[in-house]
Rosetta silent file (secondary structure, phi, psi, omega in degrees, C-alpha in Angstrom):
SEQUENCE: XXXXXXXXXXXXXXXXXXXXXXXXXXXXXXXXXXXXXXXXXXXXXXXXXXXXXXXXXXXXXXXXXXXXXXXXXXXXXXXXXXXXXXXXXXXXXXXXXXXXXXXXXXXXX
SCORE:     score description
SCORE:     0.000 S_00000001
   1 L     0.000  124.326 -177.242  181.820  100.628  162.231 S_00000001
   2 L  -112.634  135.859  178.865  182.837   97.485  163.974 S_00000001
   3 L   -78.788  148.548  170.372  184.601   97.217  167.334 S_00000001
   4 L   -74.833  156.587  179.107  187.642   95.026  167.824 S_00000001
   5 H   -56.108  -41.429 -177.454  187.196   92.066  170.153 S_00000001
   6 H   -60.541  -44.249 -178.971  189.606   93.603  172.705 S_00000001
   7 H   -66.098  -44.742  178.870  187.620   96.827  172.883 S_00000001
   8 H   -64.070  -37.457  178.522  184.273   94.980  173.121 S_00000001
   9 H   -70.814  -33.201  176.433  185.673   92.716  175.838 S_00000001
  10 H   -64.441  -44.014 -177.789  186.957   95.741  177.823 S_00000001
  11 H   -70.920  -43.588  177.498  183.540   97.355  177.798 S_00000001
  12 H   -61.777  -41.231 -179.949  181.726   94.079  178.648 S_00000001
  13 H   -63.919  -41.523  176.334  184.207   93.426  181.440 S_00000001
  14 H   -54.482  -52.504 -176.746  183.670   96.954  182.839 S_00000001
  15 H   -67.372  -25.018  177.129  179.940   96.408  183.007 S_00000001
  16 H   -76.279  -31.800 -175.185  180.308   93.001  184.548 S_00000001
  17 H   -82.177  -27.450 -174.501  182.634   94.334  187.286 S_00000001
  18 L   -62.530  144.474 -179.491  180.697   97.359  188.442 S_00000001
  19 L  -102.517  -43.625  179.872  178.834   97.090  191.783 S_00000001
  20 L   -94.169  144.459  171.831  176.797  100.270  191.892 S_00000001
  21 L    71.547   18.735 -173.376  174.298  101.364  189.300 S_00000001
  22 H   -55.905  -49.342  179.648  174.445   98.064  187.373 S_00000001
  23 H   -64.024  -45.133 -177.523  170.835   98.116  186.229 S_00000001
  24 H   -63.166  -44.115  179.295  170.856  101.833  185.410 S_00000001
  25 H   -61.067  -41.547 -179.769  174.068  101.463  183.395 S_00000001
  26 H   -58.842  -43.810  179.415  172.577   98.575  181.478 S_00000001
  27 H   -64.286  -48.396  178.255  169.567  100.693  180.444 S_00000001
  28 H   -60.003  -41.653  179.187  171.745  103.675  179.414 S_00000001
  29 H   -60.894  -42.845 -179.366  173.991  101.283  177.451 S_00000001
  30 H   -64.024  -36.567  178.803  171.082   99.787  175.620 S_00000001
  31 H   -66.100  -45.985 -178.847  169.805  103.256  174.645 S_00000001
  32 H   -63.396  -43.263  179.121  173.259  104.278  173.412 S_00000001
  33 H   -67.500  -25.922  177.993  173.736  101.130  171.392 S_00000001
  34 H   -68.567  -33.570 -180.000  170.310  101.645  169.813 S_00000001
  35 L   -93.348   13.016  169.817  171.501  105.026  168.341 S_00000001
  36 L    65.571   34.246  173.270  174.621  103.353  166.994 S_00000001
  37 L   -82.540  152.525  174.480  177.378  105.113  168.879 S_00000001
  38 E   -82.578  146.307 -179.143  180.684  103.271  169.207 S_00000001
  39 E  -127.602  143.377  176.050  181.660  102.309  172.763 S_00000001
  40 E  -161.103  170.132  177.467  185.038  101.725  174.311 S_00000001
  41 E   -92.591  121.830  173.431  186.858  102.291  177.568 S_00000001
  42 E  -132.982  137.204  179.230  188.644  105.647  177.884 S_00000001
  43 L    57.136   26.735  177.321  189.942  107.139  181.107 S_00000001
  44 L    77.703    8.494 -177.633  188.644  103.976  182.837 S_00000001
  45 E  -130.405  157.363  175.550  184.993  104.711  181.929 S_00000001
  46 E   -64.380  127.624 -179.769  182.645  103.686  179.083 S_00000001
  47 E  -121.312  133.070 -177.673  183.133  106.309  176.334 S_00000001
  48 E  -112.514  135.405 -172.462  180.795  106.809  173.386 S_00000001
  49 E  -131.480  159.637  174.160  181.954  108.153  170.056 S_00000001
  50 E  -138.907  126.300 -173.867  180.571  109.025  166.667 S_00000001
  51 L    48.050   39.892  177.090  182.842  109.092  163.633 S_00000001
  52 L    83.694   -3.404 -178.436  185.850  108.960  165.868 S_00000001
  53 E   -99.780  131.120  176.191  184.789  111.953  167.945 S_00000001
  54 E   -62.415  129.368  175.987  184.198  111.641  171.724 S_00000001
  55 E  -105.265  -55.664  179.618  180.576  112.387  172.582 S_00000001
  56 E  -159.696  163.077  172.618  180.151  111.395  176.224 S_00000001
  57 E  -111.497  152.220  167.930  181.211  109.220  179.100 S_00000001
  58 E  -110.990  127.520 -174.841  178.982  107.359  181.538 S_00000001
  59 E  -132.295  134.971  175.931  180.451  107.591  185.007 S_00000001
  60 E  -100.267  134.249  174.811  179.290  106.168  188.363 S_00000001
  61 L  -113.629  178.921 -179.617  179.806  108.007  191.585 S_00000001
  62 L   -61.740  -47.209 -171.658  178.946  107.003  195.128 S_00000001
  63 L  -109.122   -4.722  177.583  175.570  108.647  195.273 S_00000001
  64 L  -161.373  171.163  171.338  174.685  109.124  191.607 S_00000001
  65 E  -128.824  160.882 -169.663  175.784  108.361  188.081 S_00000001
  66 E  -144.123  155.374  165.330  176.131  110.791  185.199 S_00000001
  67 E  -103.768  122.047 -177.441  176.390  111.288  181.471 S_00000001
  68 E  -107.201  103.449 -178.671  179.326  113.552  180.908 S_00000001
  69 E   -78.581  134.689  177.299  179.248  115.326  177.504 S_00000001
  70 L   -62.728  -38.378 -179.133  182.597  116.389  176.084 S_00000001
  71 L  -123.314   47.568 -173.655  181.155  119.538  174.554 S_00000001
  72 H   -62.150  -32.854  177.268  178.128  119.880  176.815 S_00000001
  73 H   -63.693  -20.084 -178.807  178.413  123.715  176.877 S_00000001
  74 H   -95.681   -6.003  179.694  177.751  123.718  173.163 S_00000001
  75 L   -71.898  137.334  172.958  174.584  121.628  173.267 S_00000001
  76 L   -80.789  134.712 -175.511  171.283  123.318  172.529 S_00000001
  77 L  -133.689   64.264 -174.831  168.820  122.592  175.336 S_00000001
  78 L   -67.555  -23.594  176.824  165.517  124.269  174.522 S_00000001
  79 L   -87.059   -3.062  176.364  163.631  121.909  176.912 S_00000001
  80 L    54.154   46.390  177.959  166.079  122.740  179.707 S_00000001
  81 L   -98.359  -13.541  176.492  166.566  119.108  180.752 S_00000001
  82 L   -89.485  144.815  171.685  170.343  119.285  181.037 S_00000001
  83 L  -120.194  177.897 -178.394  172.238  120.597  184.026 S_00000001
  84 L   -51.591  -39.518  172.981  175.868  121.123  184.293 S_00000001
  85 L  -132.869  115.232 -177.887  176.233  117.401  185.131 S_00000001
  86 E   -73.330  108.345 -177.025  173.274  115.234  184.296 S_00000001
  87 E   -97.577  137.802  169.116  172.753  113.151  187.459 S_00000001
  88 E  -119.891  122.036  179.038  170.670  110.014  187.642 S_00000001
  89 L  -107.398  -19.526 -176.467  169.812  108.796  191.138 S_00000001
  90 L  -140.885  150.119  178.473  166.943  106.509  190.227 S_00000001
  91 H   -57.661  -38.383 -178.812  166.069  104.233  187.369 S_00000001
  92 H   -55.734  -39.641 -178.030  162.807  106.203  186.907 S_00000001
  93 H   -61.920  -35.706  178.885  164.725  109.332  185.957 S_00000001
  94 H   -67.758  -49.360 -175.888  166.316  107.495  182.999 S_00000001
  95 H   -59.946  -38.757  178.569  162.990  106.051  181.908 S_00000001
  96 H   -63.328  -34.625 -176.604  161.379  109.538  182.106 S_00000001
  97 H   -91.379   -2.507 -178.631  164.111  111.015  179.872 S_00000001
  98 H   -52.651  -50.910 -178.730  164.184  108.264  177.188 S_00000001
  99 H   -60.999  -37.086  178.857  161.992  110.265  174.702 S_00000001
 100 H   -67.682  -42.436 -179.085  164.193  113.348  175.254 S_00000001
 101 H   -64.942  -44.858 -174.475  167.389  111.347  174.859 S_00000001
 102 H   -82.924  -39.471 -175.188  166.315  109.597  171.701 S_00000001
 103 H  -110.068  -37.247 -174.834  164.211  112.282  169.977 S_00000001
 104 H   -70.950  -19.887  179.231  164.596  115.629  171.653 S_00000001
 105 L  -102.601    3.704  175.120  168.346  115.780  171.081 S_00000001
 106 L    73.629   15.116 -177.143  168.244  114.737  167.476 S_00000001
 107 L   -78.481  -24.388 -174.155  170.266  111.553  168.127 S_00000001
 108 L  -120.415   31.318 -177.975  167.718  109.261  166.603 S_00000001
 109 L   -75.832    0.000    0.000  166.429  111.370  163.664 S_00000001
């Protein structure tokens, strides 16, 4: 699945313009692109899809940033790492969760 140049430019422009959480967003984005999700801007935020279905948004807030799953209530979470809204306040929290994000959730099987 290939993105159009306009969609790719919108996403790149978004990440160039952000002021808060720049490094953290770059790391999340690199993880997401590694698992081959499509990315585009929807609702003013980076949105990641699989086979045309919305999976999650990355959203920055004043004091934290979050991964917002569209069907989060339906996700199985046997390791109990998800909360109602997954907040990242520090780069270390992303790094600590990389194995869970890539392997524990079946995204990189």
